[in-house]
LOKEFI-598480 format. One record per residue: residue in one letter; chain; residue number from 1; x, y, z negated of N, C-alpha, C in turn. Coordinates in Angstrom, 1 decimal. Last residue first. Example, Ala and Ser with C-alpha at 12.3 -4.5 7.8 and 13.67 -1.06 7.14 Angstrom:
rec rest = S	kette = A	nr = 2	n.east = 12.8	n.north = -2.2	n.up = -7.1	ca.east = 13.7	ca.north = -1.1	ca.up = -7.1	c.east = 12.9	c.north = 0.0	c.up = -7.9
rec rest = A	kette = A	nr = 1	n.east = 13.2	n.north = -5.7	n.up = -7.8	ca.east = 12.3	ca.north = -4.5	ca.up = -7.8	c.east = 13.2	c.north = -3.3	c.up = -7.8
# end
This chain:
rec rest = I	kette = A	nr = 93	n.east = -70.2	n.north = -73.5	n.up = -79.7	ca.east = -69.4	ca.north = -74.7	ca.up = -79.8	c.east = -68.9	c.north = -74.9	c.up = -78.4
rec rest = Q	kette = A	nr = 92	n.east = -71.0	n.north = -70.6	n.up = -81.6	ca.east = -70.8	ca.north = -71.2	ca.up = -80.2	c.east = -69.9	c.north = -72.4	c.up = -80.3
rec rest = P	kette = A	nr = 91	n.east = -73.3	n.north = -70.4	n.up = -84.3	ca.east = -71.9	ca.north = -70.5	ca.up = -83.8	c.east = -71.9	c.north = -71.2	c.up = -82.4
rec rest = P	kette = A	nr = 90	n.east = -76.3	n.north = -68.5	n.up = -83.7	ca.east = -75.6	ca.north = -69.7	ca.up = -84.1	c.east = -74.2	c.north = -69.8	c.up = -83.6
rec rest = G	kette = A	nr = 89	n.east = -76.0	n.north = -64.9	n.up = -84.0	ca.east = -76.7	ca.north = -66.2	ca.up = -83.5	c.east = -75.9	c.north = -67.3	c.up = -84.1
rec rest = A	kette = A	nr = 88	n.east = -76.4	n.north = -62.2	n.up = -86.2	ca.east = -75.5	ca.north = -63.1	ca.up = -85.5	c.east = -76.2	c.north = -64.4	c.up = -85.1
rec rest = P	kette = A	nr = 87	n.east = -78.8	n.north = -59.7	n.up = -85.6	ca.east = -78.3	ca.north = -60.8	ca.up = -86.4	c.east = -77.4	c.north = -61.7	c.up = -85.5
rec rest = G	kette = A	nr = 86	n.east = -77.6	n.north = -56.7	n.up = -83.8	ca.east = -78.6	ca.north = -57.6	ca.up = -84.4	c.east = -78.0	c.north = -58.7	c.up = -85.1
rec rest = W	kette = A	nr = 85	n.east = -75.6	n.north = -55.2	n.up = -83.1	ca.east = -76.2	ca.north = -55.9	ca.up = -82.0	c.east = -77.2	c.north = -56.9	c.up = -82.6
rec rest = G	kette = A	nr = 84	n.east = -74.3	n.north = -54.0	n.up = -85.2	ca.east = -75.3	ca.north = -53.2	ca.up = -84.5	c.east = -76.0	c.north = -53.9	c.up = -83.4
rec rest = D	kette = A	nr = 83	n.east = -72.7	n.north = -55.7	n.up = -86.6	ca.east = -72.1	ca.north = -54.9	ca.up = -85.6	c.east = -73.0	c.north = -54.0	c.up = -84.8
rec rest = N	kette = A	nr = 82	n.east = -72.8	n.north = -57.4	n.up = -88.8	ca.east = -73.4	ca.north = -56.1	ca.up = -88.9	c.east = -72.9	c.north = -55.2	c.up = -87.8
rec rest = E	kette = A	nr = 81	n.east = -71.4	n.north = -59.7	n.up = -88.5	ca.east = -72.8	ca.north = -59.8	ca.up = -88.7	c.east = -73.6	c.north = -58.5	c.up = -88.7
rec rest = P	kette = A	nr = 80	n.east = -68.7	n.north = -58.7	n.up = -88.3	ca.east = -69.4	ca.north = -59.1	ca.up = -87.1	c.east = -70.9	c.north = -59.3	c.up = -87.3
rec rest = V	kette = A	nr = 79	n.east = -67.9	n.north = -55.7	n.up = -89.9	ca.east = -68.3	ca.north = -57.0	ca.up = -90.1	c.east = -69.1	c.north = -57.5	c.up = -88.9
rec rest = C	kette = A	nr = 78	n.east = -67.4	n.north = -53.1	n.up = -89.5	ca.east = -66.3	ca.north = -54.0	ca.up = -89.1	c.east = -66.7	c.north = -55.4	c.up = -89.3
rec rest = D	kette = A	nr = 77	n.east = -69.4	n.north = -51.7	n.up = -90.6	ca.east = -69.4	ca.north = -51.6	ca.up = -89.2	c.east = -68.3	c.north = -52.6	c.up = -88.6
rec rest = D	kette = A	nr = 76	n.east = -69.1	n.north = -51.6	n.up = -93.3	ca.east = -69.9	ca.north = -52.7	ca.up = -92.8	c.east = -69.9	c.north = -52.7	c.up = -91.3
rec rest = D	kette = A	nr = 75	n.east = -67.7	n.north = -49.2	n.up = -93.7	ca.east = -67.0	ca.north = -50.5	ca.up = -93.9	c.east = -67.8	c.north = -51.6	c.up = -93.3
rec rest = D	kette = A	nr = 74	n.east = -68.3	n.north = -46.8	n.up = -91.1	ca.east = -68.7	ca.north = -47.5	ca.up = -92.4	c.east = -68.0	c.north = -48.8	c.up = -92.5
rec rest = V	kette = A	nr = 73	n.east = -66.5	n.north = -44.3	n.up = -89.8	ca.east = -66.8	ca.north = -45.7	ca.up = -89.7	c.east = -67.1	c.north = -46.2	c.up = -91.0
rec rest = Q	kette = A	nr = 72	n.east = -66.6	n.north = -41.1	n.up = -88.3	ca.east = -66.7	ca.north = -41.9	ca.up = -89.5	c.east = -67.1	c.north = -43.3	c.up = -89.2
rec rest = D	kette = A	nr = 71	n.east = -64.3	n.north = -40.1	n.up = -85.7	ca.east = -65.6	ca.north = -40.5	ca.up = -86.1	c.east = -65.6	c.north = -41.3	c.up = -87.4
rec rest = V	kette = A	nr = 70	n.east = -62.7	n.north = -38.4	n.up = -83.6	ca.east = -62.6	ca.north = -38.6	ca.up = -85.1	c.east = -64.0	c.north = -38.8	c.up = -85.6
rec rest = S	kette = A	nr = 69	n.east = -61.3	n.north = -39.6	n.up = -80.5	ca.east = -62.4	ca.north = -38.9	ca.up = -81.4	c.east = -62.1	c.north = -39.2	c.up = -82.8
rec rest = A	kette = A	nr = 68	n.east = -58.9	n.north = -40.3	n.up = -79.2	ca.east = -60.1	ca.north = -39.9	ca.up = -78.4	c.east = -61.1	c.north = -39.2	c.up = -79.3
rec rest = I	kette = A	nr = 67	n.east = -55.7	n.north = -39.4	n.up = -79.3	ca.east = -56.8	ca.north = -39.8	ca.up = -80.2	c.east = -58.1	c.north = -39.3	c.up = -79.7
rec rest = D	kette = A	nr = 66	n.east = -53.9	n.north = -38.3	n.up = -77.6	ca.east = -54.3	ca.north = -39.7	ca.up = -77.3	c.east = -55.3	c.north = -40.2	c.up = -78.4
rec rest = C	kette = A	nr = 65	n.east = -53.3	n.north = -35.9	n.up = -78.7	ca.east = -54.1	ca.north = -35.9	ca.up = -77.5	c.east = -54.6	c.north = -37.3	c.up = -77.1
rec rest = V	kette = A	nr = 64	n.east = -51.6	n.north = -36.4	n.up = -80.8	ca.east = -53.0	ca.north = -36.2	ca.up = -81.1	c.east = -53.9	c.north = -36.2	c.up = -79.9
rec rest = P	kette = A	nr = 63	n.east = -49.4	n.north = -39.2	n.up = -80.0	ca.east = -49.7	ca.north = -37.8	ca.up = -80.0	c.east = -51.2	c.north = -37.5	c.up = -80.2
rec rest = V	kette = A	nr = 62	n.east = -48.6	n.north = -41.9	n.up = -82.3	ca.east = -49.4	ca.north = -41.3	ca.up = -81.2	c.east = -49.5	c.north = -39.8	c.up = -81.2
rec rest = E	kette = A	nr = 61	n.east = -47.2	n.north = -44.7	n.up = -83.4	ca.east = -47.0	ca.north = -43.3	ca.up = -83.4	c.east = -47.6	c.north = -42.7	c.up = -82.1
rec rest = H	kette = A	nr = 60	n.east = -48.3	n.north = -47.4	n.up = -85.1	ca.east = -48.4	ca.north = -46.7	ca.up = -83.8	c.east = -48.2	c.north = -45.2	c.up = -84.0
rec rest = E	kette = A	nr = 59	n.east = -48.3	n.north = -48.4	n.up = -87.7	ca.east = -47.3	ca.north = -48.9	ca.up = -86.8	c.east = -47.3	c.north = -48.2	c.up = -85.4
rec rest = G	kette = A	nr = 58	n.east = -50.3	n.north = -47.7	n.up = -89.5	ca.east = -49.0	ca.north = -48.0	ca.up = -90.1	c.east = -47.9	c.north = -48.4	c.up = -89.1
rec rest = G	kette = A	nr = 57	n.east = -52.5	n.north = -46.8	n.up = -88.2	ca.east = -52.5	ca.north = -48.3	ca.up = -88.6	c.east = -51.1	c.north = -48.7	c.up = -89.1
rec rest = V	kette = A	nr = 56	n.east = -50.7	n.north = -44.3	n.up = -86.8	ca.east = -52.0	ca.north = -44.9	ca.up = -86.9	c.east = -51.8	c.north = -46.4	c.up = -87.2
rec rest = L	kette = A	nr = 55	n.east = -49.2	n.north = -41.3	n.up = -87.3	ca.east = -48.9	ca.north = -42.7	ca.up = -87.4	c.east = -50.3	c.north = -43.4	c.up = -87.7
rec rest = Y	kette = A	nr = 54	n.east = -49.3	n.north = -38.5	n.up = -85.0	ca.east = -49.8	ca.north = -39.3	ca.up = -86.2	c.east = -49.3	c.north = -40.7	c.up = -86.1
rec rest = W	kette = A	nr = 53	n.east = -48.3	n.north = -35.2	n.up = -84.0	ca.east = -48.3	ca.north = -36.7	ca.up = -83.9	c.east = -48.7	c.north = -37.3	c.up = -85.2
rec rest = P	kette = A	nr = 52	n.east = -49.1	n.north = -32.1	n.up = -82.4	ca.east = -49.1	ca.north = -32.9	ca.up = -83.6	c.east = -49.0	c.north = -34.4	c.up = -83.2
rec rest = M	kette = A	nr = 51	n.east = -46.8	n.north = -30.9	n.up = -79.8	ca.east = -48.1	ca.north = -31.1	ca.up = -80.4	c.east = -48.0	c.north = -32.0	c.up = -81.6
rec rest = I	kette = A	nr = 50	n.east = -45.3	n.north = -29.1	n.up = -77.2	ca.east = -45.1	ca.north = -29.5	ca.up = -78.6	c.east = -46.5	c.north = -29.7	c.up = -79.2
rec rest = V	kette = A	nr = 49	n.east = -45.0	n.north = -30.3	n.up = -73.9	ca.east = -45.8	ca.north = -29.5	ca.up = -74.9	c.east = -45.5	c.north = -30.0	c.up = -76.3
rec rest = G	kette = A	nr = 48	n.east = -43.8	n.north = -31.9	n.up = -72.1	ca.east = -43.0	ca.north = -30.8	ca.up = -72.6	c.east = -43.8	c.north = -30.0	c.up = -73.7
rec rest = H	kette = A	nr = 47	n.east = -46.8	n.north = -32.7	n.up = -70.5	ca.east = -45.4	ca.north = -32.9	ca.up = -70.5	c.east = -44.6	c.north = -31.7	c.up = -71.1
rec rest = Y	kette = A	nr = 46	n.east = -49.5	n.north = -32.4	n.up = -70.3	ca.east = -48.9	ca.north = -32.1	ca.up = -71.6	c.east = -47.4	c.north = -32.3	c.up = -71.6
rec rest = E	kette = A	nr = 45	n.east = -50.3	n.north = -33.2	n.up = -67.8	ca.east = -50.5	ca.north = -31.8	ca.up = -68.1	c.east = -49.9	c.north = -31.4	c.up = -69.4
rec rest = P	kette = A	nr = 44	n.east = -50.1	n.north = -36.0	n.up = -67.9	ca.east = -49.0	ca.north = -35.2	ca.up = -67.4	c.east = -49.1	c.north = -33.7	c.up = -67.6
rec rest = H	kette = A	nr = 43	n.east = -51.1	n.north = -38.2	n.up = -69.9	ca.east = -51.5	ca.north = -36.8	ca.up = -69.8	c.east = -50.3	c.north = -35.9	c.up = -69.2
rec rest = A	kette = A	nr = 42	n.east = -50.1	n.north = -40.8	n.up = -69.4	ca.east = -51.5	ca.north = -40.6	ca.up = -69.7	c.east = -51.9	c.north = -39.1	c.up = -69.4
rec rest = Q	kette = A	nr = 41	n.east = -47.3	n.north = -41.2	n.up = -69.2	ca.east = -48.1	ca.north = -40.9	ca.up = -68.0	c.east = -49.5	c.north = -40.6	c.up = -68.2
rec rest = F	kette = A	nr = 40	n.east = -44.4	n.north = -40.4	n.up = -70.8	ca.east = -45.8	ca.north = -40.8	ca.up = -71.0	c.east = -46.6	c.north = -40.3	c.up = -69.8
rec rest = E	kette = A	nr = 39	n.east = -42.0	n.north = -39.3	n.up = -70.1	ca.east = -42.1	ca.north = -40.7	ca.up = -69.9	c.east = -43.6	c.north = -41.2	c.up = -70.0
rec rest = V	kette = A	nr = 38	n.east = -42.0	n.north = -36.7	n.up = -71.1	ca.east = -42.4	ca.north = -36.9	ca.up = -69.7	c.east = -42.5	c.north = -38.4	c.up = -69.3
rec rest = P	kette = A	nr = 37	n.east = -43.5	n.north = -36.5	n.up = -74.4	ca.east = -42.5	ca.north = -36.8	ca.up = -73.5	c.east = -42.9	c.north = -37.0	c.up = -72.0
rec rest = Y	kette = A	nr = 36	n.east = -44.4	n.north = -33.8	n.up = -76.3	ca.east = -45.0	ca.north = -34.9	ca.up = -75.5	c.east = -44.0	c.north = -35.3	c.up = -74.4
rec rest = E	kette = A	nr = 35	n.east = -42.5	n.north = -33.1	n.up = -79.2	ca.east = -42.7	ca.north = -32.9	ca.up = -77.8	c.east = -43.4	c.north = -34.1	c.up = -77.2
rec rest = K	kette = A	nr = 34	n.east = -44.1	n.north = -32.8	n.up = -82.4	ca.east = -43.1	ca.north = -33.4	ca.up = -81.5	c.east = -43.5	c.north = -33.0	c.up = -80.1
rec rest = D	kette = A	nr = 33	n.east = -45.0	n.north = -32.1	n.up = -85.8	ca.east = -45.0	ca.north = -31.7	ca.up = -84.4	c.east = -43.8	c.north = -32.3	c.up = -83.6
rec rest = G	kette = A	nr = 32	n.east = -46.0	n.north = -34.7	n.up = -88.1	ca.east = -45.5	ca.north = -33.4	ca.up = -87.7	c.east = -45.6	c.north = -33.2	c.up = -86.2
rec rest = L	kette = A	nr = 31	n.east = -47.4	n.north = -36.9	n.up = -88.8	ca.east = -45.9	ca.north = -37.0	ca.up = -88.7	c.east = -45.3	c.north = -35.7	c.up = -88.4
rec rest = Y	kette = A	nr = 30	n.east = -50.0	n.north = -38.0	n.up = -90.9	ca.east = -49.5	ca.north = -36.9	ca.up = -90.0	c.east = -48.0	c.north = -36.9	c.up = -90.0
rec rest = K	kette = A	nr = 29	n.east = -51.4	n.north = -41.2	n.up = -90.8	ca.east = -50.5	ca.north = -40.3	ca.up = -91.5	c.east = -50.0	c.north = -39.2	c.up = -90.5
rec rest = I	kette = A	nr = 28	n.east = -53.7	n.north = -43.7	n.up = -91.5	ca.east = -53.4	ca.north = -42.6	ca.up = -90.7	c.east = -52.5	c.north = -41.6	c.up = -91.5
rec rest = E	kette = A	nr = 27	n.east = -53.4	n.north = -46.1	n.up = -93.0	ca.east = -54.4	ca.north = -46.0	ca.up = -92.0	c.east = -54.1	c.north = -44.9	c.up = -91.0
rec rest = S	kette = A	nr = 26	n.east = -51.4	n.north = -45.8	n.up = -94.8	ca.east = -51.3	ca.north = -47.0	ca.up = -94.0	c.east = -52.3	c.north = -47.0	c.up = -92.9
rec rest = E	kette = A	nr = 25	n.east = -52.2	n.north = -43.7	n.up = -96.3	ca.east = -51.2	ca.north = -43.4	ca.up = -95.2	c.east = -51.0	c.north = -44.6	c.up = -94.3
rec rest = P	kette = A	nr = 24	n.east = -55.7	n.north = -43.8	n.up = -97.1	ca.east = -54.3	ca.north = -44.3	ca.up = -97.3	c.east = -53.4	c.north = -44.0	c.up = -96.0
rec rest = I	kette = A	nr = 23	n.east = -57.6	n.north = -41.1	n.up = -97.8	ca.east = -57.3	ca.north = -42.1	ca.up = -96.8	c.east = -55.9	c.north = -42.5	c.up = -96.9
rec rest = D	kette = A	nr = 22	n.east = -59.8	n.north = -39.6	n.up = -99.4	ca.east = -58.6	ca.north = -40.3	ca.up = -99.9	c.east = -58.3	c.north = -41.4	c.up = -98.9
rec rest = H	kette = A	nr = 21	n.east = -60.7	n.north = -36.5	n.up = -97.9	ca.east = -60.9	ca.north = -37.9	ca.up = -98.2	c.east = -59.6	c.north = -38.5	c.up = -98.6
rec rest = E	kette = A	nr = 20	n.east = -59.9	n.north = -33.9	n.up = -97.3	ca.east = -61.2	ca.north = -34.1	ca.up = -98.0	c.east = -61.4	c.north = -35.5	c.up = -98.5
rec rest = R	kette = A	nr = 19	n.east = -57.5	n.north = -34.1	n.up = -95.8	ca.east = -57.6	ca.north = -33.2	ca.up = -97.0	c.east = -58.8	c.north = -33.5	c.up = -97.9
rec rest = L	kette = A	nr = 18	n.east = -58.2	n.north = -35.7	n.up = -93.7	ca.east = -57.2	ca.north = -36.1	ca.up = -94.6	c.east = -57.2	c.north = -35.3	c.up = -95.9
rec rest = M	kette = A	nr = 17	n.east = -60.2	n.north = -34.0	n.up = -92.5	ca.east = -60.5	ca.north = -35.3	ca.up = -92.9	c.east = -59.5	c.north = -35.8	c.up = -94.0
rec rest = A	kette = A	nr = 16	n.east = -58.6	n.north = -31.8	n.up = -91.8	ca.east = -59.7	ca.north = -31.6	ca.up = -92.7	c.east = -60.1	c.north = -33.0	c.up = -93.3
rec rest = Q	kette = A	nr = 15	n.east = -56.9	n.north = -33.1	n.up = -89.9	ca.east = -56.3	ca.north = -32.4	ca.up = -91.1	c.east = -57.4	c.north = -32.2	c.up = -92.2
rec rest = L	kette = A	nr = 14	n.east = -58.7	n.north = -33.9	n.up = -87.9	ca.east = -57.9	ca.north = -34.9	ca.up = -88.7	c.east = -57.4	c.north = -34.3	c.up = -90.0
rec rest = Q	kette = A	nr = 13	n.east = -59.6	n.north = -31.4	n.up = -87.0	ca.east = -60.6	ca.north = -32.3	ca.up = -87.6	c.east = -59.8	c.north = -33.4	c.up = -88.5
rec rest = L	kette = A	nr = 12	n.east = -57.2	n.north = -30.3	n.up = -86.0	ca.east = -57.9	ca.north = -29.6	ca.up = -87.1	c.east = -58.9	c.north = -30.6	c.up = -87.8
rec rest = H	kette = A	nr = 11	n.east = -56.8	n.north = -32.2	n.up = -84.0	ca.east = -55.8	ca.north = -32.0	ca.up = -85.1	c.east = -56.5	c.north = -31.4	c.up = -86.3
rec rest = T	kette = A	nr = 10	n.east = -59.0	n.north = -31.6	n.up = -82.3	ca.east = -58.8	ca.north = -32.9	ca.up = -82.9	c.east = -57.9	c.north = -32.9	c.up = -84.1
rec rest = L	kette = A	nr = 9	n.east = -58.2	n.north = -29.0	n.up = -81.6	ca.east = -59.5	ca.north = -29.2	ca.up = -82.4	c.east = -59.4	c.north = -30.6	c.up = -83.1
rec rest = E	kette = A	nr = 8	n.east = -56.0	n.north = -29.6	n.up = -80.1	ca.east = -55.8	ca.north = -28.7	ca.up = -81.3	c.east = -57.1	c.north = -28.9	c.up = -82.2
rec rest = Y	kette = A	nr = 7	n.east = -57.0	n.north = -31.0	n.up = -78.0	ca.east = -56.1	ca.north = -31.7	ca.up = -78.9	c.east = -55.9	c.north = -30.9	c.up = -80.2
rec rest = Q	kette = A	nr = 6	n.east = -58.6	n.north = -29.0	n.up = -76.7	ca.east = -59.2	ca.north = -30.2	ca.up = -77.3	c.east = -58.3	c.north = -30.8	c.up = -78.3
rec rest = M	kette = A	nr = 5	n.east = -57.4	n.north = -25.7	n.up = -77.5	ca.east = -57.4	ca.north = -26.8	ca.up = -76.6	c.east = -58.1	c.north = -28.0	c.up = -77.4
rec rest = P	kette = A	nr = 4	n.east = -59.2	n.north = -22.8	n.up = -78.6	ca.east = -58.3	ca.north = -23.9	ca.up = -78.8	c.east = -58.5	c.north = -25.0	c.up = -77.8
rec rest = V	kette = A	nr = 3	n.east = -59.1	n.north = -19.6	n.up = -77.1	ca.east = -60.0	ca.north = -20.8	ca.up = -77.3	c.east = -59.0	c.north = -22.0	c.up = -77.5
rec rest = K	kette = A	nr = 2	n.east = -58.2	n.north = -16.6	n.up = -78.4	ca.east = -57.7	ca.north = -17.8	ca.up = -77.7	c.east = -58.6	c.north = -19.0	c.up = -78.1
rec rest = M	kette = A	nr = 1	n.east = -59.7	n.north = -13.5	n.up = -77.9	ca.east = -59.6	ca.north = -14.6	ca.up = -78.7	c.east = -59.2	c.north = -15.8	c.up = -77.9
# end
């Protein structure tokens, strides 16, 4: 049995997430498989490897290996008053 690489597992997670939830394409969109270019220095071990790519935030084309994790984010996690660090203090002047 072939053990999947981490980027393959991330791709499977993303595909399941996209299939099971109504996520707008403006947030994340699967672009298909492309070659990881040798110009990219982050993961030289993937140079020349064909892998899934995604459009993130409507403007960033990224290979799946550059997506660190697939975590659920609650809408209120983006509100500064509810960032998990407790109540917001007085405004800084």
